[in-house]
N, CA and C of each residue as an Amber inpcrd file, in Angstrom:
protein
   387
 119.5490000 101.6360000  61.9470000 119.8350000 100.8110000  63.3080000
 119.3180000 101.9170000  64.3900000 118.2460000 101.3040000  64.9870000
 117.5010000 102.1510000  65.8360000 117.6280000 101.4650000  67.3270000
 117.7690000 102.5370000  68.3110000 118.0140000 101.8090000  69.7610000
 116.6050000 101.4030000  70.5380000 116.6480000 101.0380000  71.5630000
 115.3380000 100.5520000  72.4470000 114.6500000 101.7190000  72.7970000
 113.7310000 101.6980000  73.2380000 112.9670000 102.8780000  74.0470000
 113.8860000 103.5490000  74.9270000 113.9650000 104.7790000  74.8990000
 114.5300000 105.2010000  75.8170000 116.2680000 105.6090000  75.7120000
 116.6000000 105.0300000  74.6640000 117.9800000 105.1030000  73.9180000
 118.1120000 105.5280000  72.5070000 119.2740000 106.0730000  72.3790000
 119.5340000 106.6960000  70.9730000 120.8240000 106.1980000  70.6090000
 120.9900000 105.9820000  69.2910000 122.0660000 105.5870000  68.5440000
 123.0960000 106.7140000  68.3220000 124.5870000 106.5510000  68.5550000
 125.3090000 107.5400000  68.4150000 125.9480000 107.1790000  67.4820000
 125.7100000 107.6710000  66.1040000 126.4440000 106.9800000  64.8400000
 127.8330000 107.3610000  64.8450000 128.2760000 108.5860000  65.3080000
 129.8120000 108.8280000  65.3010000 130.6530000 107.8100000  66.1170000
 130.1650000 107.5950000  67.4010000 130.8240000 106.8230000  68.2350000
 130.4010000 105.0330000  68.0460000 129.3960000 104.8900000  67.1460000
 128.9000000 103.5580000  67.0340000 128.5890000 102.8900000  68.1520000
 127.6140000 103.2680000  69.1200000 127.2400000 103.0550000  70.3060000
 125.7190000 103.3430000  70.4010000 125.1260000 102.5990000  71.1620000
 123.7680000 102.9590000  71.7260000 124.0270000 103.8290000  73.3620000
 123.2700000 105.0140000  73.1770000 123.4390000 105.6900000  74.6610000
 122.2920000 105.8600000  74.9800000 122.1380000 106.2340000  76.5930000
 120.7410000 106.1690000  77.1740000 120.6620000 107.7130000  76.9940000
 119.2670000 107.9680000  76.5990000 118.8110000 109.2330000  76.4460000
 118.7240000 110.0560000  77.6320000 118.7730000 111.5380000  77.5800000
 118.5350000 112.3620000  78.7000000 117.2950000 112.6030000  78.7930000
 116.7070000 113.1800000  80.1170000 115.5280000 113.1810000  80.5000000
 115.0120000 114.2550000  79.3450000 115.5750000 115.4150000  79.2450000
 115.1520000 116.4510000  77.8390000 114.8350000 115.7640000  76.8910000
 115.8170000 114.8680000  76.4620000 115.6950000 113.9450000  75.0980000
 114.3320000 113.2920000  75.1850000 113.9210000 112.6740000  76.3710000
 112.9540000 111.8230000  76.4020000 111.3810000 112.5850000  76.4480000
 111.3670000 113.8140000  76.7660000 110.3970000 114.7030000  76.9510000
 109.3660000 114.5190000  75.4640000 108.2910000 114.6660000  75.5790000
 107.5600000 114.9400000  74.4740000 107.2650000 116.5970000  74.2760000
 107.4700000 117.3140000  75.3890000 107.0220000 118.8580000  75.2030000
 108.0010000 119.3970000  75.9890000 108.6850000 120.6550000  75.4570000
 109.6950000 121.4130000  76.0130000 109.1420000 122.0340000  77.3160000
 110.0580000 121.9520000  78.2470000 109.8300000 122.5310000  79.6640000
 110.5640000 123.9850000  79.6700000 109.7340000 125.0000000  80.4540000
 110.2160000 126.3210000  80.4420000 110.2920000 126.6300000  81.7460000
 111.5340000 127.2510000  82.2480000 111.8340000 127.6200000  83.7190000
 110.8610000 128.7330000  84.1400000 110.3600000 128.5630000  85.2190000
 109.6560000 129.4020000  85.8390000 109.5110000 129.4080000  87.4090000
 110.0390000 130.5710000  88.1270000 110.1920000 130.2890000  89.5100000
 109.2060000 131.2220000  90.2060000 108.0010000 130.4250000  90.2040000
 106.7560000 131.3970000  90.7420000 106.1260000 130.3970000  91.9200000
 105.2170000 131.0220000  93.0870000 104.9790000 130.3780000  94.0610000
 103.6700000 129.4140000  93.4920000 103.8250000 128.3320000  94.2320000
 102.8080000 127.0470000  94.1720000 102.2520000 126.8290000  95.3590000
 100.8690000 126.3570000  95.2370000 100.1300000 125.7280000  96.6420000
  99.6770000 124.1650000  96.0670000  99.8540000 123.4200000  96.7190000
  99.8740000 121.9040000  96.7640000  98.7320000 121.6260000  97.7220000
  97.3970000 121.0360000  97.3160000  96.4390000 120.6180000  98.2160000
  96.9800000 119.6550000  99.2660000  96.7800000 119.9610000 100.4340000
  97.0900000 118.8890000 101.6370000  98.3560000 119.5530000 102.1550000
  99.2210000 120.1900000 101.4360000 100.5030000 120.6570000 101.9840000
 100.2550000 122.0940000 102.5800000 100.1750000 122.1260000 103.7730000
  99.9510000 123.3440000 104.4400000 101.3480000 124.2960000 105.0140000
 102.2580000 123.7000000 105.1560000 103.4430000 124.4790000 105.4410000
 104.6460000 124.3480000 104.4630000 105.5000000 125.2320000 104.6980000
 106.7700000 125.4410000 103.8590000 106.5720000 126.2310000 102.7120000
 107.7470000 126.2100000 101.9550000 107.4920000 127.1030000 100.7450000
 107.7140000 126.2070000  99.5690000 106.6870000 126.5060000  98.7710000
 106.7800000 125.6440000  97.5870000 106.8470000 126.4830000  96.2030000
 107.7680000 126.1690000  95.3820000 108.0700000 127.1030000  94.3810000
 107.9860000 126.2710000  92.9580000 107.5640000 126.4280000  91.7110000
 107.5440000 125.9450000  90.6120000 109.0060000 126.0780000  89.9470000
 109.7900000 125.0950000  89.2690000 110.9630000 125.3500000  88.7320000
 110.9600000 125.3320000  87.2970000 110.0770000 124.4720000  86.7790000
 109.6500000 124.4030000  85.2640000 108.4430000 123.8250000  85.0510000
 107.7930000 124.1780000  83.6720000 106.6790000 123.5300000  83.4690000
 106.5140000 123.2490000  81.9190000 105.4470000 122.3670000  81.3720000
 105.4900000 122.2490000  80.0510000 103.9620000 121.8180000  80.0320000
 103.2330000 121.6610000  78.7670000 101.8860000 121.1020000  78.7870000
 101.7880000 119.7520000  79.4750000 102.8040000 119.0910000  79.8200000
 102.5240000 117.8630000  80.0850000 103.0240000 117.4750000  81.4990000
 103.7080000 118.3520000  81.9730000 104.1520000 118.1940000  83.5160000
 105.1040000 119.2650000  83.9700000 105.2430000 119.2610000  85.1800000
 106.1910000 120.4330000  85.8610000 107.1140000 119.8850000  87.1070000
 107.7050000 120.7550000  87.4790000 108.7650000 120.3000000  88.5550000
 108.5660000 121.4480000  89.5440000 108.4170000 121.1820000  90.9370000
 108.4730000 121.9610000  92.0850000 109.4320000 121.6060000  92.9070000
 109.7840000 122.4050000  93.9020000 110.7700000 122.5880000  94.7400000
 109.9080000 122.9730000  96.1070000 110.1140000 122.0750000  97.0310000
 109.1970000 122.2640000  98.3550000 110.0760000 121.7840000  99.3410000
 109.8550000 122.5620000 100.6750000 110.5480000 122.1800000 101.9700000
 109.8510000 121.2420000 102.6890000 108.6060000 120.8100000 102.4890000
 107.8820000 120.2190000 103.5120000 106.7750000 119.4890000 102.5780000
 107.2500000 118.4930000 101.6530000 106.5900000 117.6410000 100.7320000
 106.6120000 116.0170000 100.9630000 107.2140000 115.6390000 102.2390000
 107.5450000 114.4500000 102.4160000 106.2460000 113.2770000 102.3270000
 105.0340000 114.1300000 102.5830000 103.8570000 113.1490000 102.7270000
 103.2600000 113.0420000 101.4100000 103.8290000 113.4870000 100.1910000
 103.0620000 113.4100000  98.8120000 102.9990000 111.7750000  98.6480000
 102.1070000 111.3440000  98.1690000 102.0710000 109.9830000  97.4520000
 102.2570000 109.7680000  95.8910000 103.0100000 108.7060000  95.5490000
 102.9400000 108.8170000  94.0880000 101.6030000 108.3110000  93.2520000
 100.7310000 107.6980000  94.0540000  99.5620000 107.0410000  93.4910000
  98.4320000 107.9400000  93.7550000  98.5250000 109.2500000  93.9610000
  97.4520000 110.0890000  94.2760000  97.5720000 111.2580000  93.3840000
  96.4370000 112.0220000  93.1390000  96.3900000 113.0030000  92.3550000
  96.0220000 114.3030000  93.3180000  96.9100000 115.4520000  92.9910000
  96.6480000 116.5990000  93.7310000  96.2600000 117.6730000  92.8110000
  95.6370000 118.6680000  93.5580000  95.3760000 120.2830000  93.0190000
  96.6360000 121.1390000  93.2890000  97.2930000 121.4720000  92.2180000
  98.4840000 122.2800000  92.3290000  97.9470000 123.8060000  91.6330000
  98.1300000 124.5640000  92.4510000  97.5060000 125.8420000  92.2640000
  99.0460000 126.7450000  91.6530000  98.9210000 127.2180000  90.6830000
 100.0010000 128.0810000  89.9730000  99.4920000 129.4330000  90.3180000
 100.5800000 130.4480000  90.5810000 100.4310000 131.6140000  90.7720000
 101.3190000 132.5660000  89.9340000 101.0700000 132.6470000  88.5350000
 102.1740000 133.5950000  87.6610000 102.4190000 134.7240000  88.1410000
 103.7020000 135.0180000  87.6620000 104.3980000 136.3320000  87.9970000
 103.5450000 137.2990000  87.1890000 103.4820000 138.5300000  88.1470000
 102.5650000 139.6470000  87.5110000 102.6500000 140.1180000  86.0070000
 103.8210000 139.9970000  85.5510000 104.3280000 140.3770000  84.2040000
 103.4590000 139.4870000  83.2110000 103.2010000 138.4270000  83.5850000
 102.2380000 137.4000000  82.6450000 100.8310000 138.1320000  82.2450000
 100.3080000 138.9180000  83.3270000  98.9880000 139.2050000  83.0750000
  98.0830000 138.0280000  82.8980000  98.4830000 137.1120000  84.0640000
  97.4390000 135.6700000  83.8170000  97.2460000 135.5060000  85.2990000
  95.9100000 135.2450000  85.6830000  95.5120000 134.8530000  87.0340000
  95.7990000 133.6950000  87.3780000  96.1370000 133.0140000  88.5940000
  96.2470000 131.8030000  89.3210000  95.2190000 130.9340000  88.6130000
  95.7240000 129.9100000  88.4770000  95.1880000 128.2880000  87.6990000
  95.3660000 127.2000000  88.6400000  94.5230000 126.4170000  88.5380000
  94.8600000 125.0100000  89.1920000  95.0430000 123.9800000  88.1110000
  95.9100000 123.0600000  88.2960000  96.2410000 121.9030000  87.4890000
  95.9710000 120.7330000  88.4050000  95.7000000 119.6890000  88.0660000
  95.2870000 118.3090000  88.7690000  96.6770000 117.5830000  88.1900000
  97.4570000 117.0330000  88.9730000  98.8780000 116.5560000  88.6460000
  99.2120000 115.3880000  89.6020000  99.8990000 114.2490000  89.1960000
 100.0890000 112.9950000  89.7550000 101.6550000 113.2260000  90.0050000
 102.2280000 112.9830000  91.1020000 103.9490000 112.9420000  91.2740000
 104.3760000 111.7420000  90.6050000 105.4330000 111.8340000  89.8430000
 106.1120000 110.6270000  88.9390000 107.1310000 110.2750000  89.6960000
 107.8970000 111.3040000  90.2260000 109.2570000 111.1150000  91.0090000
 109.6070000 112.2000000  92.0730000 110.2560000 111.8810000  93.2470000
 110.2780000 112.5530000  94.3250000 112.0410000 112.5730000  94.6550000
 112.5770000 113.6340000  94.6890000 113.9960000 113.6360000  95.0310000
 114.3680000 114.5870000  96.2140000 115.1130000 114.2100000  97.1450000
 115.4470000 114.9820000  98.2040000 116.9690000 115.1230000  98.3230000
 117.2370000 116.4140000  98.7820000 118.4880000 116.5760000  99.3900000
 118.3250000 117.0690000 100.7700000 119.4310000 117.6580000 101.4390000
 119.4170000 117.9150000 102.7710000 118.4660000 119.0970000 103.1550000
 117.9920000 119.7970000 102.5960000 117.1710000 120.8930000 102.6750000
 115.8670000 120.9480000 101.8150000 115.4530000 120.2030000 100.7830000
 114.5110000 120.4140000  99.8950000 114.0750000 119.0500000  99.2370000
 113.0070000 119.0880000  98.8730000 112.2320000 118.0340000  98.1350000
 112.1420000 118.6010000  96.4470000 112.3630000 117.7550000  95.5920000
 112.0040000 118.3460000  94.1200000 111.0030000 116.9300000  93.7400000
 110.1000000 117.7640000  93.3060000 108.6680000 116.7240000  92.7290000
 108.8060000 116.9860000  91.4730000 108.5900000 115.6840000  90.5120000
 108.2870000 115.8660000  89.1060000 106.7340000 115.3380000  88.9440000
 105.9490000 116.1240000  88.5800000 104.4960000 116.0920000  88.3000000
 104.2850000 115.7500000  86.8490000 103.2780000 114.7480000  86.6380000
 102.6490000 114.6090000  85.4960000 101.1350000 115.3990000  85.4220000
 100.8910000 116.1850000  84.4650000  99.6730000 116.9330000  84.6370000
  98.4470000 115.9150000  84.0180000  97.2950000 115.7560000  84.7230000
  96.4280000 114.9640000  84.0660000  95.1510000 115.7040000  83.7990000
  94.9880000 117.0840000  84.4000000  94.0900000 117.8540000  84.0370000
  94.3520000 119.2110000  84.1460000  93.7120000 120.1800000  83.4150000
  93.7200000 121.6480000  83.7280000  92.1850000 121.9010000  83.3800000
  91.7050000 122.3140000  84.7060000  90.5770000 122.6800000  84.7520000
  90.0210000 123.9640000  84.0350000  91.2090000 124.9130000  84.0640000
  91.3310000 126.4770000  83.4250000  92.2800000 126.1940000  82.3910000
  91.9080000 125.5140000  81.2750000  92.6930000 125.1560000  80.0870000
  93.3360000 126.3500000  79.3900000  92.5350000 127.3110000  79.4820000
  92.9570000 128.6240000  78.6810000  93.9470000 129.2970000  79.3160000
  93.9850000 129.4090000  80.7230000  94.8080000 130.1570000  81.5610000
  96.1980000 129.6060000  81.4650000  96.2010000 127.9990000  81.5610000
  97.4590000 127.2730000  81.6620000  97.9830000 127.1930000  80.2260000
  97.2660000 127.2720000  79.2290000  97.9610000 127.3840000  77.8420000
  98.3560000 128.7760000  77.5780000  97.7800000 129.8830000  78.0250000
  98.4290000 131.1680000  78.1270000  99.3480000 131.2050000  78.6660000
  99.9170000 130.7570000  79.8040000 100.8530000 130.6550000  80.7380000
 101.9910000 130.1730000  80.0990000 101.7120000 128.8230000  79.2960000
 103.0820000 128.0690000  78.6220000 103.4080000 129.1240000  77.4430000
 102.3870000 129.5290000  76.8070000 102.5500000 130.1880000  75.6850000
 103.4480000 131.6360000  76.0570000 103.1710000 132.1950000  77.2750000
 103.9880000 133.4580000  77.7000000 105.5680000 132.8440000  78.1240000
 105.7880000 131.8400000  78.7050000 107.0680000 131.2930000  78.9300000
 107.6780000 130.9870000  77.5640000 107.0670000 130.5830000  76.7350000
 107.9330000 130.4210000  75.4480000 108.1240000 131.5730000  74.7140000
 107.3910000 132.7410000  74.9150000 107.7360000 133.7670000  74.1490000
 108.8850000 134.4340000  75.0030000 108.8580000 134.4070000  76.3480000
 109.9070000 135.1090000  77.2430000 111.2450000 134.4220000  77.0970000
 111.1370000 133.0030000  76.6240000 112.5690000 132.4310000  76.5210000
 113.4060000 132.4670000  75.3200000
């Protein structure tokens, strides 16, 4: 017995359960708290929270003007220990959550102009974890 997309069968309990976001992801996410710049956002502190080869999450203080249907250039500035220079990703916001102080944005990565640096950074994070 298989559950519908987005659900899993819990055989022990004999029920169908909603899958967590982590279980739905095709690629493992790695925590990385580094500086990020987003094209068109000139104010506030923006920090990467996690990243995979398919997406990333950032925390931002002034990102209310981001649009779901637009692609953005996201510049990642890796930590010095990674020995990898900054690189750009082209990404599209899939969700935006806000609390009293910050916004959290989940991006789908659509392009990686410097693909080798991006892959090296994900490999570094995998090795580090």
